[in-house]
N, C-alpha and C positions, 0 to 999 in steps of 0.2 A: 389284374393288370398283366399283360404279356411279359415274357422274359426280357424282351428288348425295349420295353417302354420305361420311361421315367416320368414321375409325377411330382407336382408341387402344389401345395395348398395355398390359395391366394385370397386376400381380402383387400377392400379399399382400393387405393390407387395402384396397388401391385397388379390388379387385374388389367388396368389400362396399360401399365408398363409392359406386361407380357404380350398383350395384343399388339402393341406398337413394335415390340422387339420381333415378333413373328412376322409382322408386316414387312419389316426390313429384310428379314433373313430368308423368306420363302417366296416362291415364284407364282403361286396360285392361291387365290382366296375362294373358299367355299363356305358361305355363311348362311345361317338362318336365324334371324334376330327379330323379336317381337316389335321393338320400337327403336327409333333413332332420333338424334337431334344434332344440330350444328354445334360442333365442339372443335377444339384443336386437333383431337384425334380424327374427327371426320375429315378435316382438311388434309391430314396426313394420308388418310385412306384415298381421297380423291387424287392425291399426287401419285398414287400407284394404280390408277384405273386400268392400266394395261394388264394388271395381274388378276383382274376380276374374271372368275369363271362362273360363279353363281353367288352373287351377293344379294340376298333377299332381306328386305325390311318389311315388317308388318305395319298396318295402319289402323288396327282395331281401336275403336273409341276415339279416333282422331288424335292419338297420342304421339304420333311421329311428327316432327317439325316439318312443315311444308317447305321450308328453305332447304332442308336436306334433300327432299324429294326433287325440288327444282334442280339441285346440283347433280342429281343422278340421271337427268334426262339424256336419252340417246347414248348412254354408256353401254357398250356390249357387256353382257354379264350382270347388269344391274336390274333388279326386279323389285316389284312391290307384291306382297302377299295380300290379295283382295278377295279371293274366291273361297275362303275357308268357311265351312258351315258346321253347325252342330256344337260350337264351342268357340274358343279364341285361339288364333294363331299366336303361340306363346313361347317358342324355343329361344334359347340363348346359346347358340352353338357357333363358334368361330373356328373353322378348320383351315389348315394351310398345308400346302404340298410343294415340294421341290424334288422332282424325280421320284425316287423311292422313299424319300424321307417325308414325314408328316408331323404335324403339330396341331394341337387343339386347345382352346380355352372353352370350358363348358361349366355352367353354373347358373347363378341367378341374375347376372348383370346384363341389362340391356345396353345398347349402343347409344346411351344418353349421357348428358352431363352428370346426372345423379348416379346412374349405374356405374360409371367409370370414375367416380370420385367420392362425393360426400355420403352416398347411401351406405347402409349396412348390407354388404353383399358378400357372397362367398363363391369361389370357383376353384376348379382344378385345371392346371396347365399340364398337358401331356405332350411328350415328344417320343418319336419312335419311327418305325417304318410302316409303309402302307399295307404291308402284309399282316400286320398285327390284327387279330380279330376285332378288337375294339375300334380301330380305325376303319376297318372294312364295314362294320356296322354303322358307324357315323356317316360315312360317305354314302352308304345305301339309304340311310334316313334322309339325307339331303336330296338324293335323286328322287325319292318318293315324294318329298315335300314340294318338289318343283312344280307339281301339278296345280298347286295353289297360287302360283305367282304369274305376274304379267310384266312384260318389258316396260320400262319407265319412259313413256312417250311424253311429248309436250302436252298433248290433249289430256292424258291421264293426270299429269302433274297439275294442270289448270283445274281439272275437276276436283282433285283432292284439296287444293288450296281453297277453292270456292266452298267445298263442303266444310272445311275447318272454320271458315267465317260464318257459315250458316249455323253451325252447331256450337259456336263459341259460348253462347249464353245459356245453353242447356245445362241442367244439373249434371248430366252425364251423356256425352255424345253416343250415338248408336255404335254397335260393334263394327258394322260395316258402313262407314260414313259416305261411301261412294254409291251405295245401293240405290238410293232414291234420287241421285243427281242425273238429270237429263241435260241435253245440250243447251236448252234454253236457260236453265237455272245456272249452269256453268258460265254461260255468256254473261248473264246478268250479275252474278256474284263475283265475276272477274272484270267487271266493266271499269272504265276509267274513274267513275265517280267513287268507287269503293276504295281506291288507293289514294284519294285526296287527303292531305293532312289537314288538321284543324286550321293551321295558319293559312294554308292555301285556300281553304273554304272561306275563311273570314275575309281574306283579301278579295276573293272573287265576288263575294256579296257586296263589299264596299265599292267595288269597281262597276257595279251595275249601272247600265246606261239608262235604265227606265224607272227604277225604283228610288225613292228617297228612303234610305234605310231607317232613319229615325222615325219618320212618319209611318212607315210600314210596321215597325215594332210597336208604335203607339196604337195603331189600329188593332193589332192583335191583343194588346194589353187591355183595351177597352172591352173587346168581346169577352175576354177572360173574366173581367170584373162583373160584367152582366151575368154570365153563365154561373159563376160561383155564388151569386147573390140569390139564386132561385133553386128550388128543388127539381124543377122540370123546365125544359125548353118551352113548354106551352105557357108558362107563367110570365114569360117576357112580354113586353108590349109589342104590338104589331110592328112599329117602326124598328124596334130592336131585332125582332125575328127577321125582318126583311133585310136589315143591314148585314146581319150574320150570314144570311143566305145569298147576299150579293145582288139583291133585286130592288133595293130601296130607290125611290124617286126623289128628285131634288126638293119637291114640295113637302116631303115628309121629314126632311132634315131640320127639325124644329129646335134643336138645342146644340150646344157646342160639341158634345160627344158624337152626335149623329152627323154633324156638318163636316164631312170629310169624304174622300174618294173611297167608297166601299167596293169599287170595282177591282182593287188590288186583290190578289189571291183568287182570282176567277170571278169575272162578272157573269151573272146568270140571268141578265135581263131578257135574253132571247128564249129562255126556257119557260114557255107559257104554262104548261101543266104543273111544273114545279112551283112557279110563282103562285098559281091558284092554291096549291096544297099549303104553302106557307101562309097565304092570306087567310085561308079557312082555318088555320091553326089545327091542321090535321093531327089527330091523336096518334096515328101510327108513325107519322114523321117525327112527332115529339118523342115517342117511345124509342125510335131509332137513335136520335141524338142522346137521349138519356141512357142508352145502353153502353155508351162510352164513358168510363169513369173520368172525373175531373182530375184526379190525382193517382199516382201509382202507375204500375205497369198496365199497359193496354195489351190484352191477350187476343189470340186468334178467335177464341170463343166470344169475346166482346164484339169483335168485328163481325163475326157471323150473325150475332143477334141484331146488330145494327142493320145488316143487309136484309135480314128477314123482314124486319119492320119497315125498312125503307121501301122495299119492293111492294109490300102490302099496301103502302100508302097510295100506290098508283093502280090498284086493282080495278078501279072503275074509270081509269083515264084512257084516252085513246093513245097516248104516248107514255112510255115508261121513263122513270128516272134512270140516269146512267152514271158513269164514272164521274163526269164533270160535276153534276149537282151533288152527288153523294160525297165526293172528296172535298167539295167546298165546305159542306157542313163539318166534315171530319177535321179538316185543317184548322177551322176556326175554333172547334171544340178542343182539339189536342194538337197544337202546332208543333209540339215536340215529337210527334209520331207520324202525322199524315201530311201529304203534299197534295194540294189541289191540282189536278191535271185536266186541262181543257185546251181548246184550239190554239191559243197564243203560246203555250209552253210545251205542248206534248212532243213536238218534233225534237226539241233540244233535250228533253227528259229521256225520250226513248233512245236517242243516240248515246247519251251518257250512261244510261242504266241498262242498256243491252236488251231491249225488246222492240218488237215491231209495233208501231202505234195502233195498227188495225187489230192487233190481238188483245189489247187491253180491255178487260171487262170487270165487273164487280166481283165475279167469282175467282179472278186471279190477281186482283189488285194487291192483295196482301203479299202474295209470293213475288210479284214482279216489282213492287214498290217498297212496301214496308220492310220485307226481309232484306232487300238490297240496301236500304238506308241503315238498318241495324247492323249490317255486315261491313259498313264503311268505316274507315279509319277516323275520319273527321267526326262522324256521329258518335263513335265510342270513346272519343277523347274526354278526359275529365272536365267537369264544369270549371271554366276559368273564373278568376276573380275580376272585379272591376266592370268596366263598360261592356266587355264582351259577354258577361253573364246573361244578359237579356237575349242576345243573339243565340246563345247556346240553348236557352229555354225554348226558343221558337225555331230551332234549326231546320226541322223538316219543312215547315211551311215556307221558311225563308229561302229555300231552294228556288222558289219562283223568281227571285231577284236575278238568279243566274240563267235560268232557262227562258225567261219571258222574252219573246220576240214578236212585237206587234206587226 
């Protein structure tokens, strides 16, 4: 330590107190911090945004709170560290300056609720002049580290928030959560549908102008009972297969369970080649449906196996099966995961989910639909008790009640 420097060892909330004290006392902030979150101290920081010179927060592994990133949008001197490779952007350096005077807090504490409070952290608070070699080295480090940061724009914040939703269910998000986010994914994962609360979703379903909610849920429950009673889709009766596929004729509705409107969740009566495959009990089509588990998590690998077998079922047909017929089978097999998308509802779905209808295909349905559902607030809400439990169990397929526009 230089002759003119003073040092103090800090732990716990004393680290936060020192940072807040220096924020009040100094005119410039020069920071490089691995992660940040929305806290009372972050609100104090934002009250002094005119003092920002280079306040950089890292986003590795999506550990920074997207609310803090949103709050930093368009503030001069606010940055995100997104371009670091070969390791992790991991500093915890808070430097301050007022003329020739300087201060710093350096140690283990991130700018998070845990780092500035309940965590076991250690740091040193230093004060002195900018001429001290230690301070000169710190400010040089900050200048060198600046090559890894980007200004916090609205577009960057939207991409980061979308990436956090996308990776929320992963065991560990990637080191750079923005690396694989393109504009289309950002638009979809930031779409109006993703921000809908469970209550708003439930109310929108019950306000449907075209669906009878109770009858819709009963239809899905019947399909589930049939599917769980057999080892393979091929073991269902022909009328049951046709009902699940949305192609059953009135003359085939020979019992009370079959005698209902199976056109809900996508009528496929106009899909002739698909109807032929169902009628023939095509083994590849059965394998496709069987690839999706009845219980537990449905993975991307499950969906890919479904697509492989589904496409194979049409290898000898003049017309191929597409999203409409495939998603009809998927939605009836796992209404908690899949939404049937076809002509009457795709315009509403595309608008609310952030994709162009003409771009939807089997090879991107998982990204454009399933991942958007899973990133949605209403979808991730805990299963409610009582009458709403059945709606929650079928919540993906029941989006049809909101989007359907005959």
